[in-house]
N, C-alpha and C positions, 0 to 999 in steps of 0.2 A: 504493500500500500504506500502511495506517495505521501509526502508531507501535506500536500494540498488536500488529499482525501482524508487524512487524519484530522486536519483542521475542520473540514466540512462536517465530518461525523461528530466532532466535539461540539461544534456550534449547534447542530441539530439537537444533540442530547441535552445541552445546557438550557435550551429554550423550551424543552419538552414538557415540563411538569404541569403547566397551567392547563393545557387542553385536556390531558388525561383526567385530571381532577374534575374538570368541568363535565366530561363525558360521564364520569362516575356519578355525579350529582345532578345531572341535567333534568331528571324526572323524579327527584326524590319525593316530591309531595303529590304524587298521583299521575305524573307523566304528561304534563301539559306542554312539554317542549321547552321549558325555560332553561336558562344556562347558569343558574346559581350554584356555586360550589358550597357544600356544607362542611361544617367543622368535622362532623363525624367521618366523612369520606376523606378529608385531608389527613386526619390522624391515622386512617387506615392504610396510608402509604400509597395513595393513588397518584403520587406526584412524580412518577418516573416514566418518561417515555415519549411524550408527543408534543411537537410544536411546529409552527412554521419555521422553516429553516433558512438560515443565511447561507446554507450549503451551496446554493447555486450562484451566489454572488460572484464567485470567481476572483475576488480581490484578495491577493495575499502579497506580502512584501517580498517573500523569498522567491527567486526565480523570475521575477518580473522586471527588476531593475537592470538597466543596461550597464554592462561592465565597461571598464576602460578599454579592454581589448576589443570588445564589440563596437564600442564607439569609434575606435580607430578604424575598424573594418567597415564602417558605414560611410567613411569619407571616400572621395573619388580616388581610386587606385588604378594602376596600370591594368590589373585584371578586370576590374569592373567598369572602367571608363567607357564612355559613350557607346561603344559597339555592342556591349552585352545587353543593353536594355532597349535598343531601337528595334528596327524591323526584324520580325521573327515569323517563322511559319505558324507559330501558335497564336499569332494575332495580338500580342501585347501592345504593339505600336507599329503603325505602318510607315513611320518616319516623318509623318506630317503633323504628329501630335494628336491625330484622331484615333479613337478606339475602333478596332475592326469589328466586323459583324460577329466573329466567333466569340468575342467576349461579351457582346450585347451590353446589357446594363447590369450584369452580375447576378441576375436572378433566374436565368433560363439555363437549359442544359447546353453545354458547349459542344462544338463539333467533334471533339475528340472523345466524347462519352463521359466526361466528368460531370457529376450531378451537382446541382446548386443546393443551397440551404435556404429554407423559407421559415419565416416566423409565424407561429400560431398562438392564439390566446385560447386557453381552455377554461371553461366556466362550469363548475359543479353546483347545482342549485337544489335545495330541498323544496320540493313541491307538495309535500304531505300537508295534512291539516288534521285537526281533531276529528276523529271518525275514520281516518284512513285505516286505522287498526282498532277493531272493537273486540274487547276481551270477554272471556266467559263470565267475568265479574261485572260486566255491564259498562266498563270504562271505554270512552271514545278517545283514542290517543292519536297523536301525531307520531312520526318516526324521525327522531334526530339522526343525523349522519356525523360520523367521526371525522377528525382531520384526515387528509387524503394523501396517500403515497402515490407517486407517479414516476414513470420512466419513459424515455424515448430510446428505441432500440431497433436493430435491424430485423427484417422480417423472419429470420430463422431463430430468433431468441424468444424463449417463453419465460415468464416471470414465475409461473407455477405450472403444475401438471394435473389435469383432471384425472382422478384415479390414483394419484400419488399422495404422499403424506405432506402435510403443511410444514414449512420451515418454522423455526422459532420466531422469526420476525413476522411471518404471516399469522401465526398463532396469536402473537401480541396484538396485531391489528384487529383480527377477527373477534377476539375475546374482550379486549380492553380498549379498543379504539386508538391504539398507539401506533403510528405509521413509521416511525423513524428507523427501527431495527430492520423492517422489511425494505425500506428504501435503501439502507446501507447494504443489505445483502444483494439486492438487485444491481446496485451500482458497481459491484465488484465483478459482475459477470462479463465475459467477452461479448462484444457486440452491443453493449449498452453505452449510448452516447451521453445521456443525461439522466440523473435520478435525483429525487428530492421529496419533500413533503411540504404541504401547505396547511396551516392551522388557524390563521386569522381570517375571519369572515370579511368580505368586501365592505369597506366603510368602517370596520372595527379597529380597535387599538390593541387588542390582546387576543391570545389564542382561545378558541372556544369551539364546541361542536356546532354544526349547522342546525338551527331550528327553522320552522316553516318560513319560507320566503327569503332566507339567507343564502349566500353563495360564497364559494371560494373561486378565485381566479388566479391563473399563473400563465406565464409565457414559456414556450419551448421553441427550439430551432430543430428542423428536421429536413433530411434529404429525401430523395425519391424512394429509397429502399427502407425508410423508417416507419415504424408503427408506434402507437401510444398505448401504454398500459397505465391504468390507475386503479386504486382500490380504496374503498371507504367502508366502515363498519355499519351494518344495519343495527343500530344501537339497542333496539328493543329485542335483543336476541342473546344467545349464549356464545355463538361463534359464526355468525353469518356476515358476509361481506358482498358488496357489489364490485364487480370487475367485468371487463370484456372477456371473450374467449382468451385462453392463454397466449395466443399469438398476438393479441392486441388489436387496436383499431388502426387500420391503414390510413396514413395521413395524405395519401395521394390516390386519386382515382382517374384512370386513363391519362396519367401524366400531369394532371392538374391538382393543385392543393385542395384538400377537403375543406368545405366551408358550410357549416350548418349543424343541425341536431343529430347527434350520434347515440342518443339514449337507447335506441332499439338494438344496439350492439352490446348492451350491458346485460349481465346475468346475475341473479342472486345465488351465491355459492354458500355451501356449508363446508367450513374448514375441517370438520371431522375431529376436532380436538376436545370438544366438550359436549356432553349430552344435552340435547335440545329440551328446553322447557317451553311452556306456552309463551309466545311472544307478548311482551308487555306485562307479564305476570311473574315470570320466574325469579326466584330469590337470588339466583346466581348470575343474573344478567347485570350488565354494567351499571344501570341506574340504581339497582337495589342491592348489589353484592357488597360484602364486607371488605373486600380488597381485591387487587388484581389477581389473575390466575386462580379464580375461585370457581368451584363446581366440579362434579364428577367427570373424569376423563372418558372420552368416547373411544379413542384408539381406532378411528376410522380414517377414510381417505377423503380427499376433496371431491365434492360432488355438487352438481346443480341441485338446488333445493327441490326442484320438481321431481328429482329422482330419489328423494329421501322420503321414506314412509314414516313420518313421526307423528301423524294424526293431528297436525296443526295446520292452520290456514295462514297464508301470507298475502299481503297486498300485491297487486301488479307492480312491476318495476317502475313503470311510467307514472304511477300514482305517488311515488316516493322521491324519485331522483330524476333530474334532467341534466344532461351533459351536452354542451355545445362546443364546437371547435370553430374558431373564427380565423380566417386567413388574413394576416396583417399586411 
């Protein structure tokens, strides 16, 4: 792991405590989707794990400053003088100061097959409302969403495997709403370009789960062979999370950047790490549990909730979460 990655992981971890505590206490008084942290949950040790991270800021002092030797190397030298940067077959400059067609404006695919990088804004919105989930006890509940882990990766990379076991990081996200360990795990995989977590709602000043009408937004850069994976906890559960298929959401379609609603690509998954209790009722679910990693182990695999026979009912995905991708 590089020093930069160590620093990013440290920044994610140090900012993490507020949002996990908020997930744990967000429905403490009957599940109306509020975001207040209770003293009881704070004392129970729910302050480890989740925050909006400065991980992707990319600003570190080491490795970014220009050394004297590099400074000297950037002056005009015999090797780099005029001839090296003028007319080339690759189209850097045609000798007249005009950019050639092959370079275009820097956002298209070049003639030699190199792919461009495009910026996307991703917005995760909680569209649930009281009554989205009705319990056997007669409570009409909304469904909070936890801070969100995300990654941009090549098409051949998967963040998890359906039918496989959940990693420690995914277990932490699915059971306790803490995304940072999962983001760190994914970040280390070959083919992952960017990974991080977002925990502060748009317009907010501190980390918190999403209650109805709130959203998280973040920007990523991606090339033509990149996909997006994100994961957020279905908070009224023991270990359920929303994510696309393991291969992610393709960010290009027919060579053009995706722009629009991609909610229909999300699936409600069961991490298989904790036995399911009735959603919105279970004592071992984040809003009601005594502490993190609480509840009987299930020792199962990651499955779509539609493939799990737990005798419980869950709302349609589009009634809880909306995800949009905007081409910038």
